[in-house]
C-alpha positions as CSV (number, residue, x, y, z in Angstrom):
1,M,-20.0,-11.1,16.9
2,R,-20.8,-11.1,13.2
3,Q,-17.8,-11.2,11.0
4,K,-16.9,-8.0,9.2
5,I,-13.9,-6.6,7.3
6,F,-11.0,-2.9,7.8
7,V,-9.1,-3.3,5.5
8,L,-8.3,-4.4,6.2
9,L,-6.6,-5.1,6.0
10,G,-5.9,-8.0,3.9
11,F,-6.7,-5.7,0.8
12,L,-4.7,-7.5,-1.8
13,I,-5.2,-7.4,-5.4
14,L,-4.3,-10.8,-6.7
15,P,-3.3,-11.3,-10.4
16,T,-6.9,-10.9,-11.8
17,V,-6.2,-12.8,-15.0
18,S,-9.2,-14.6,-16.4
19,G,-8.0,-18.0,-15.2
20,A,-5.2,-19.4,-13.1
21,Q,-3.0,-22.6,-12.6
22,A,-5.6,-23.7,-10.3
23,L,-6.3,-26.9,-8.3
24,W,-9.4,-27.7,-10.4
25,G,-10.5,-26.4,-14.3
26,N,-7.4,-25.4,-15.9
27,D,-8.9,-26.3,-19.2
28,M,-11.3,-23.5,-18.7
29,A,-8.2,-20.9,-19.4
30,G,-7.5,-22.2,-22.8
31,D,-3.9,-21.3,-24.0
32,R,-3.3,-18.2,-21.6
33,K,-0.5,-18.2,-19.4
34,L,-1.5,-18.5,-15.6
35,P,0.1,-17.6,-12.4
36,K,1.2,-20.4,-9.9
37,T,-1.4,-21.8,-7.7
38,W,-0.5,-20.8,-4.1
39,G,0.7,-17.4,-2.9
40,I,2.1,-16.0,0.6
41,G,2.5,-12.6,0.7
42,I,3.0,-9.6,3.0
43,D,0.4,-6.6,3.0
44,Y,0.7,-3.0,4.3
45,F,-2.4,-1.1,4.4
46,D,-3.2,2.4,6.0
47,M,-6.7,4.2,6.0
48,S,-7.9,7.4,7.3
49,Q,-11.8,8.1,7.1
50,P,-14.6,9.8,9.0
51,Y,-16.7,7.7,11.3
52,Q,-20.3,8.2,12.2
53,I,-21.5,7.6,15.8
54,D,-24.3,5.3,16.2
55,G,-24.4,5.5,20.1
56,L,-22.8,7.5,22.8
57,T,-23.2,6.8,26.7
58,L,-21.3,8.7,29.2
59,V,-22.3,7.6,32.7
60,D,-21.7,9.4,36.0
61,T,-22.9,8.9,39.4
62,L,-24.7,11.6,41.2
63,D,-24.7,11.6,45.3
64,T,-28.2,12.0,46.5
65,P,-29.9,11.5,49.9
66,A,-30.9,8.0,48.4
67,G,-27.5,7.3,47.5
68,P,-25.5,7.3,44.2
69,V,-27.8,7.4,41.2
70,P,-26.1,6.8,37.9
71,F,-27.2,9.1,34.8
72,D,-26.2,9.4,31.2
73,V,-24.1,12.6,30.9
74,G,-24.1,11.7,26.9
75,A,-27.6,12.3,26.6
76,I,-27.2,16.0,28.0
77,L,-23.9,16.7,26.0
78,A,-25.2,15.4,22.8
79,P,-29.0,14.3,22.5
80,D,-28.3,13.7,18.6
81,P,-24.7,12.0,19.0
82,S,-24.4,12.3,15.1
83,V,-23.4,15.8,15.4
84,L,-20.0,14.9,16.7
85,P,-17.1,14.6,14.2
86,I,-15.2,11.4,14.3
87,D,-11.8,10.7,12.7
88,N,-10.3,7.1,12.3
89,D,-6.9,6.3,11.2
90,I,-5.5,2.5,11.3
91,T,-2.3,0.9,10.0
92,N,-2.2,-2.6,9.2
93,F,0.6,-5.4,8.5
94,D,-0.5,-8.9,7.7
95,I,0.5,-12.2,6.1
96,K,-1.8,-13.7,3.5
97,V,-1.9,-17.0,2.2
98,D,-4.2,-17.7,-0.9
99,V,-4.9,-20.5,-3.4
100,W,-6.8,-20.6,-6.8
101,L,-9.3,-23.4,-6.5
102,F,-10.9,-22.9,-10.0
103,P,-9.5,-20.6,-12.9
104,F,-12.1,-17.8,-11.6
105,L,-12.0,-18.4,-7.8
106,N,-9.2,-17.6,-5.5
107,V,-9.8,-17.8,-1.5
108,F,-7.4,-16.3,1.0
109,G,-6.7,-16.1,4.7
110,I,-5.0,-13.3,6.5
111,Y,-3.3,-12.7,10.1
112,G,-1.9,-9.5,11.2
113,Q,-1.3,-6.7,13.4
114,I,-3.5,-3.6,13.6
115,D,-2.8,-0.1,15.3
116,G,-5.7,2.2,15.3
117,E,-6.7,5.7,17.0
118,T,-10.3,7.0,17.1
119,N,-10.9,10.7,18.0
120,V,-14.4,12.0,18.9
121,N,-14.7,15.8,18.7
122,L,-16.7,17.2,21.6
123,G,-15.5,20.7,21.1
124,V,-18.4,21.3,18.3
125,L,-21.0,21.0,21.2
126,G,-19.8,24.6,22.2
127,L,-19.6,23.7,26.0
128,P,-17.5,25.5,28.5
129,L,-15.1,22.3,28.6
130,P,-11.3,22.4,29.7
131,P,-9.2,22.0,26.5
132,A,-8.2,18.5,27.5
133,T,-11.9,17.3,27.5
134,N,-12.6,18.7,23.9
135,S,-12.1,15.3,22.7
136,L,-12.2,11.7,23.5
137,T,-9.2,9.8,21.9
138,I,-9.3,5.9,21.8
139,D,-5.8,4.3,21.1
140,Y,-5.8,0.4,20.5
141,D,-3.8,-2.2,19.0
142,G,-3.9,-6.0,18.4
143,E,-4.3,-8.9,16.2
144,V,-6.5,-8.9,12.8
145,F,-7.6,-12.0,11.3
146,G,-9.9,-13.0,8.6
147,G,-10.3,-14.2,4.9
148,G,-12.3,-13.8,1.7
149,L,-12.3,-14.8,-2.0
150,V,-11.7,-13.2,-5.3
151,L,-14.0,-13.5,-8.5
152,A,-12.1,-12.9,-11.5
153,F,-13.0,-12.8,-15.3
154,G,-11.7,-11.1,-18.4
155,G,-10.0,-11.6,-21.8
156,D,-6.5,-11.2,-23.2
157,Q,-6.2,-7.4,-22.5
158,W,-8.7,-6.5,-20.0
159,F,-10.1,-8.2,-16.6
160,G,-12.5,-7.7,-13.9
161,S,-12.8,-8.7,-10.5
162,V,-14.5,-8.7,-7.4
163,T,-12.7,-9.2,-4.0
164,T,-14.7,-9.8,-0.5
165,T,-12.8,-9.5,2.6
166,F,-13.9,-10.7,6.2
167,T,-11.8,-9.6,9.2
168,D,-12.2,-9.5,12.9
169,T,-9.9,-8.2,15.5
170,S,-8.5,-9.3,19.2
171,L,-7.8,-6.0,20.6
172,S,-5.6,-4.2,23.5
173,G,-5.6,-1.1,25.0
174,D,-6.8,1.3,27.5
175,F,-10.5,0.2,26.9
176,N,-12.5,-2.8,25.8
177,S,-12.5,-2.4,22.0
178,S,-13.7,-4.5,19.2
179,V,-13.4,-3.6,15.1
180,S,-15.0,-6.1,12.6
181,T,-15.4,-5.3,9.0
182,T,-16.5,-6.4,5.6
183,T,-15.2,-5.0,2.4
184,I,-16.1,-5.6,-1.0
185,Q,-13.8,-4.4,-4.0
186,P,-14.8,-4.1,-7.7
187,R,-12.3,-3.7,-10.1
188,I,-12.0,-3.4,-13.9
189,G,-8.8,-2.4,-15.7
190,L,-6.3,-3.3,-18.6
191,R,-3.5,-6.0,-19.0
192,F,-0.3,-4.9,-20.8
193,E,1.7,-8.0,-22.1
194,E,1.9,-10.9,-19.5
195,H,3.3,-8.9,-16.5
196,T,1.5,-5.6,-15.7
197,E,-2.1,-4.6,-15.0
198,V,-3.7,-1.2,-13.9
199,W,-7.2,-0.7,-12.9
200,I,-9.8,1.6,-11.4
201,G,-12.4,0.2,-8.7
202,G,-13.2,1.1,-5.3
203,Y,-13.9,0.1,-1.7
204,I,-17.3,-0.8,-0.1
205,I,-16.8,-0.9,3.5
206,D,-19.1,-2.1,6.3
207,A,-17.3,-1.5,9.6
208,E,-18.6,-1.8,13.2
209,E,-16.5,-0.4,16.0
210,E,-17.0,-0.4,19.7
211,H,-15.3,0.8,22.7
212,R,-16.1,0.6,26.3
213,G,-14.5,1.6,29.5
214,L,-13.6,4.3,32.0
215,V,-12.4,7.5,31.2
216,S,-11.4,10.6,33.4
217,L,-13.3,13.9,32.0
218,D,-13.6,17.2,33.9
219,L,-16.9,18.4,32.4
220,G,-17.5,21.2,34.7
221,L,-21.3,22.2,34.4
222,V,-22.8,19.8,32.2
223,G,-25.3,21.7,29.8
224,G,-24.9,24.5,32.2
225,M,-27.0,22.5,34.8
226,L,-25.4,19.7,36.8
227,P,-21.9,19.9,38.2
228,V,-20.2,16.6,37.4
229,D,-16.9,15.2,38.8
230,A,-16.3,12.7,36.1
231,Q,-13.3,10.7,37.4
232,D,-13.8,7.2,36.3
233,M,-16.7,7.8,34.1
234,M,-18.1,4.9,32.1
235,F,-18.4,5.2,28.5
236,D,-19.7,3.2,25.6
237,V,-19.4,4.5,22.1
238,E,-20.6,2.7,18.9
239,L,-19.2,3.8,15.5
240,S,-19.5,2.9,11.9
241,Q,-18.3,4.1,8.5
242,D,-19.3,7.6,7.5
243,E,-19.0,6.7,3.6
244,D,-19.8,3.4,2.3
245,F,-17.8,3.9,-1.0
246,N,-14.5,5.5,-1.9
247,P,-12.9,5.0,-5.4
248,S,-9.5,3.6,-6.1
249,V,-6.7,2.9,-8.7
250,G,-4.0,0.6,-8.6
251,M,-1.3,-1.4,-10.3
252,H,-0.1,-5.0,-10.2
253,T,3.3,-6.4,-11.9
254,L,4.9,-9.7,-12.0
255,F,8.7,-9.5,-11.7
256,N,9.0,-13.2,-12.7
257,E,6.8,-16.3,-12.4
258,N,7.4,-16.5,-8.6
259,W,7.5,-12.8,-7.4
260,E,4.7,-10.1,-7.8
261,A,3.8,-6.8,-6.2
262,T,0.6,-4.8,-6.0
263,V,0.2,-1.0,-5.0
264,E,-3.2,0.8,-4.7
265,V,-4.5,4.3,-3.4
266,G,-8.0,5.3,-2.5
267,F,-9.3,8.6,-2.3
268,D,-12.2,11.1,-1.4
269,K,-13.4,11.4,2.2
270,R,-11.8,7.7,2.9
271,Q,-8.1,7.6,1.9
272,T,-6.4,4.3,1.5
273,A,-2.6,2.8,0.8
274,L,-1.8,-0.6,0.0
275,A,1.5,-2.2,-0.8
276,N,2.1,-5.9,-1.3
277,I,4.7,-8.2,-2.3
278,T,3.8,-12.0,-2.7
279,Y,5.5,-15.1,-3.5
280,R,3.8,-17.6,-5.7
281,F,4.5,-21.5,-6.0
């Protein structure tokens, strides 16, 4: 599967100075004070966003004289699945290890745990469905892993950076689930003395999420036409982000030459919250 990002998670803003005490090329930084080369940190990331549905299949079996015949209930319920509202919430904890290769280039790897819930609202279809059938809720959890890079530039009192993160998951739950994301985070901000930075920026997220499995739904008369006993109905739903971009604001501070912390919040239709603490050496 193609590598993507979520977020997640490893959405850390590193010290976006114009240079770092890197493995190579420290003379590029001139006389600026630079952070230590290596870092190991802990991220907490929470995100809530609307999804769009790229495909929905609900397959049941009709008994006919010729034998069982599968048919796509989803095509009857929602010929255009994009009308279905979908909400996604995730919480992610991960460990992140990074290194400044050059004063302008940082690379990192992440490994952690993700807990998510995706809710597909079938109630908007106006069908005579039992209350318990008005939504398809998918809970999942598992491991998240990935990596990325930071390109940084700036002067004594300002900076800019672009962080690109790729993540994939190994999930468990009631269904066969997969989530992969790619995130690009542009930022521009101000530096106060040598220990505090504030910025405005945003998240550009490309997410792919798919869930497959068996679900028990009592649909009654599907579309007012077909009676369906939907025990153990097969389903396959493909999802992606509804909004590609959301703005964010954040702050990074150095407690001393070894310890630093980052907080960031994103808003609009996609809402995010990030907290990180890192030890540099």
